[in-house]
C-alpha positions in Angstrom: 9.4 31.0 -0.5 7.7 32.3 3.2 4.2 32.7 3.3 1.2 30.7 5.3 2.3 27.3 6.2 -0.1 24.4 5.9 -1.5 23.0 8.8 -1.3 19.2 9.6 1.1 18.7 6.8 2.1 14.8 7.0 1.6 13.0 4.0 1.0 8.9 2.8 4.3 7.1 1.6 5.2 3.9 -0.2 6.8 2.3 2.9 5.4 -0.8 4.6 5.5 -2.6 7.8 3.6 -6.2 8.5 0.5 -7.0 10.9 -0.5 -10.7 11.5 -3.2 -12.3 9.1 -3.5 -15.6 7.7 -3.4 -16.1 4.3 -1.2 -13.3 2.7 0.7 -10.1 3.4 -1.3 -6.8 3.0 0.3 -3.2 3.0 -0.7 -0.2 5.5 0.1 3.5 4.2 2.7 5.1 6.2 3.1 9.1 6.6 5.6 11.5 7.2 6.1 15.0 8.5 6.9 18.0 6.4 5.9 21.4 5.6 4.7 23.6 2.5 4.0 27.8 2.3 1.9 29.8 0.2 3.4 32.3 -1.8 2.2 35.1 -4.4 -0.4 34.6 -7.2 1.5 33.3 -9.8 -0.4 32.4 -13.0 -3.6 31.4 -14.5 -4.8 27.8 -14.8 -6.4 26.1 -17.9 -9.7 26.4 -16.0 -9.1 30.2 -15.5 -8.7 29.8 -11.6 -5.8 31.9 -9.7 -2.6 29.7 -8.9 -0.4 30.1 -6.0 2.7 28.4 -5.8 2.9 25.5 -2.6 6.5 24.3 -1.8 6.4 21.3 -0.5 9.2 19.1 0.7 9.7 15.6 0.1 9.2 13.4 3.1 10.9 9.6 3.2 8.9 7.2 1.0 6.8 9.9 -1.3 6.4 9.7 -4.8 5.2 12.3 -7.2 1.8 10.1 -7.4 1.2 10.2 -3.5 2.1 14.3 -3.8 -0.2 14.5 -6.6 -3.1 12.6 -4.8 -2.5 14.9 -1.7 -2.9 18.3 -3.8 -5.3 17.5 -6.7 -7.0 14.1 -5.5 -5.4 12.5 -8.6 -2.0 10.4 -8.7 -1.9 10.8 -12.5 -1.7 14.4 -12.1 2.1 13.1 -11.0 3.0 13.8 -14.7 2.0 17.4 -14.2 4.4 18.1 -11.0 7.2 16.2 -13.0 6.6 18.7 -15.8 6.7 21.8 -13.4 9.3 20.9 -11.4 11.8 19.6 -14.1 11.8 15.8 -12.9 13.3 13.4 -15.2 11.0 10.7 -16.3 13.0 7.8 -15.0 13.9 9.5 -11.8 12.3 10.2 -8.8 12.6 13.7 -6.3 14.9 12.8 -3.6 13.8 12.8 0.1 14.2 16.8 1.3 13.7 18.0 -2.2 11.8 20.9 -2.5 9.2 21.1 -5.0 6.6 23.8 -6.5 3.2 23.0 -6.3 0.8 24.9 -8.4 -3.0 25.1 -6.3 -6.1 26.7 -6.6 -8.7 27.7 -4.3 -10.0 24.0 -4.8 -6.9 22.2 -4.0 -6.2 24.0 -1.1 -9.6 23.3 0.3 -8.9 19.4 -0.2 -5.5 19.6 1.2 -6.8 21.1 4.2 -9.6 18.3 4.8 -7.0 15.4 3.9 -4.4 17.0 6.5 -7.4 16.6 8.9 -8.4 13.4 8.2 -4.7 12.7 8.8 -4.4 13.3 12.1 -6.6 10.3 12.8 -5.0 8.3 9.9 -1.3 9.0 12.1 -3.0 7.6 15.2 -4.6 4.7 13.7 -1.3 3.6 12.3 0.5 3.9 15.4 -2.4 2.0 17.2 -2.3 -0.7 14.8 1.3 -0.8 14.9 1.1 -1.8 18.6 -1.9 -4.4 17.5 -4.7 -2.4 19.2 -6.7 -2.9 16.0 -10.0 -2.1 17.1 -9.1 1.3 18.3 -6.8 1.8 15.4 -10.1 0.9 13.0 -11.9 3.7 15.1 -9.2 6.0 13.8 -9.5 4.9 10.1 -13.3 5.3 10.6 -12.8 8.9 11.6 -10.2 9.6 8.7 -12.9 8.1 6.1 -15.4 10.5 7.9 -13.7 13.4 6.9 -12.2 12.7 3.5 -14.4 9.8 2.2 -12.0 9.4 -0.7 -8.8 8.9 1.3 -8.0 5.5 -0.1 -5.2 4.6 2.0 -7.0 5.3 5.2 -9.5 2.5 3.9 -6.9 0.4 2.4 -5.5 0.2 6.3 -9.1 0.1 7.8 -9.4 -3.1 5.6 -6.6 -4.5 6.9 -6.7 -3.6 10.8 -10.5 -5.6 10.1 -8.9 -8.2 8.6 -6.2 -8.4 11.6 -9.5 -8.9 13.9 -11.3 -11.5 12.0 -13.8 -9.0 10.5 -13.2 -11.1 7.4 -16.6 -10.1 5.4 -16.4 -6.2 6.7 -12.6 -6.1 5.5 -13.5 -7.8 1.9 -16.7 -5.0 2.0 -14.3 -2.0 2.8 -11.4 -3.2 0.4 -13.7 -3.7 -2.4 -15.1 -0.4 -2.2 -11.7 1.3 -1.8 -9.8 -0.7 -4.9 -12.8 0.9 -6.8 -11.8 4.0 -6.2 -8.2 3.3 -7.0 -8.3 0.0 -9.5 -4.4 0.3 -10.6 -3.1 0.7 -7.1 -1.2 -3.0 -6.7 -0.7 -3.0 -2.8 -4.7 -2.3 -2.7 -5.1 -4.9 -5.1 -2.9 -7.2 -3.0 -4.7 -6.6 0.3 -8.3 -7.0 -1.7 -7.0 -10.4 -2.6 -5.8 -11.5 1.1 -8.8 -10.8 2.4 -10.7 -12.8 -0.3 -8.5 -15.6 0.3 -9.2 -15.5 4.1 -12.9 -15.9 2.6 -12.3 -18.7 0.9 -13.5 -16.7 -2.6 -10.0 -18.3 -4.1 -11.4 -17.3 -7.6 -11.1 -13.5 -7.2 -8.5 -13.7 -5.0 -6.5 -14.9 -7.4 -7.8 -12.0 -9.9 -6.8 -9.5 -7.4 -3.2 -11.2 -7.2 -2.6 -10.7 -10.6 -4.1 -7.1 -10.9 -1.5 -6.7 -8.1 1.4 -8.4 -9.9 0.8 -6.5 -13.6 0.8 -3.4 -11.6 4.0 -4.6 -9.6 5.9 -7.6 -11.0 8.2 -7.5 -8.1 5.5 -7.7 -5.7 7.0 -10.9 -3.6 4.1 -11.4 -1.8 1.7 -11.0 -4.2 3.7 -13.5 -6.4 3.5 -16.2 -3.7 -0.2 -15.4 -3.1 -1.0 -16.2 -6.6 0.5 -19.9 -6.4 -1.4 -20.2 -2.9 -4.6 -19.3 -5.1 -3.9 -21.5 -7.6 -3.4 -24.7 -5.3 -6.7 -23.9 -3.6 -8.5 -24.0 -6.4 -7.1 -27.3 -7.4 -4.9 -26.1 -10.5 -2.1 -28.1 -9.6 0.1 -27.5 -12.3 -0.2 -24.1 -12.7 0.5 -23.9 -9.0 4.1 -25.8 -9.2 4.6 -23.7 -11.9 4.3 -20.5 -9.9 5.7 -21.9 -6.9 9.1 -22.9 -8.8 9.2 -19.4 -10.7 8.5 -17.7 -7.3 12.0 -19.4 -6.0 14.0 -18.6 -9.1 13.4 -15.0 -8.3 13.4 -15.2 -4.8 15.5 -17.8 -3.4 15.7 -16.3 -0.5 12.3 -14.7 -0.2 10.2 -14.5 3.1 8.1 -16.5 1.4 10.8 -19.3 -0.1 10.4 -22.0 2.9 6.9 -22.3 2.3 6.9 -22.6 -1.2 9.3 -25.3 -0.7 7.3 -26.8 1.5 4.2 -26.7 -0.8 6.1 -27.5 -3.7 7.1 -30.8 -1.7 3.6 -31.6 -0.9 2.2 -31.0 -4.0 4.9 -33.0 -6.2 4.3 -35.7 -4.0 0.9 -35.6 -4.6 1.0 -35.5 -8.2 3.8 -38.4 -8.5 6.4 -35.8 -9.2 8.9 -36.5 -6.7 11.9 -33.8 -7.7 9.7 -30.5 -8.0 10.8 -27.7 -6.4 14.2 -27.4 -6.2 14.1 -23.7 -6.7 17.4 -22.3 -5.8 19.3 -21.1 -2.8 18.7 -21.9 0.8 16.3 -22.7 3.2 15.4 -19.2 3.8 11.9 -18.0 4.3 9.3 -18.5 6.9 8.3 -22.6 7.6 4.9 -24.0 7.9 1.9 -25.6 5.9 1.0 -23.1 2.7 1.4 -19.5 3.3 1.3 -18.0 6.9 1.8 -14.6 5.4 0.1 -12.0 7.9 -1.2 -8.5 7.1 1.3 -5.9 6.1 0.1 -2.7 6.6 1.6 0.9 5.2 2.8 2.6 8.7 3.3 6.1 9.4 4.9 8.4 11.6 2.9 9.9 14.4 1.4 13.1 13.9 1.4 13.8 17.5 4.8 12.3 18.7 6.4 12.5 15.5 7.8 9.1 15.6 8.3 7.6 12.1 7.4 4.2 11.3 9.8 2.4 8.6 8.9 -1.0 7.1 9.7 -4.4 9.4 8.2 -7.5 9.9 6.6 -8.3 12.9 
């Protein structure tokens, strides 16, 4: 469908990379470059607004939820997009698929604001990847000044503040952002990481549990829950969850830490043989968790370089 192209069309996606902060791993949003165009008026929506169709090419890591958030400001509108495009309930659109996105004038205005904010967002993710955290934080702040409901920018701002040692500011930003998106398991995890760093172990535990409720296979949240329990002195529960982590992630990124913790906790409690799990000795070694901030990383709008998930 031909027509006027959308400006600044990079979008958040789910791929993640890792930036270093003591305590746990926190995710920072990724962006992709893709386009869309307006067609002629097609129909009238339930609120009597004229609706046009935007064609949207799915970028790597994008989901129906992230696309719905970009256009409608509501990830739950993904079910509407699924119906419009006949995407089966148990499937996700493949990379390169072209979706029809019905929009009204307010949606177009919202999308324009979001894409302008993403210019700064993309710069911020690139700077964060280069570990220029102060400059990255300023870019994320600029994105939020343009679009205060850009939760991925709030997420990333909290993570780079945490990486810079500004723990209380990170907690404040991540808490505020999580209030806008309480069901986002990665945002809940990021908040838990900041709270754990701040020594608010009970609150951190609750955040990790919210993360796990939304993403049961979130490996970092599973390990961090055990770490929070250990710091709260709930040793038996910590042992249980460390052992469970090792059974499910025997070669996970924190498998070495989990075995070390189990050994120490078992000796302290006189449990000797605790902490077998299964598998080899993979994972990071060290005392307790040394998980570092994971952040969602994006392609830079100006360079066009894509950022894939990787460990630093």
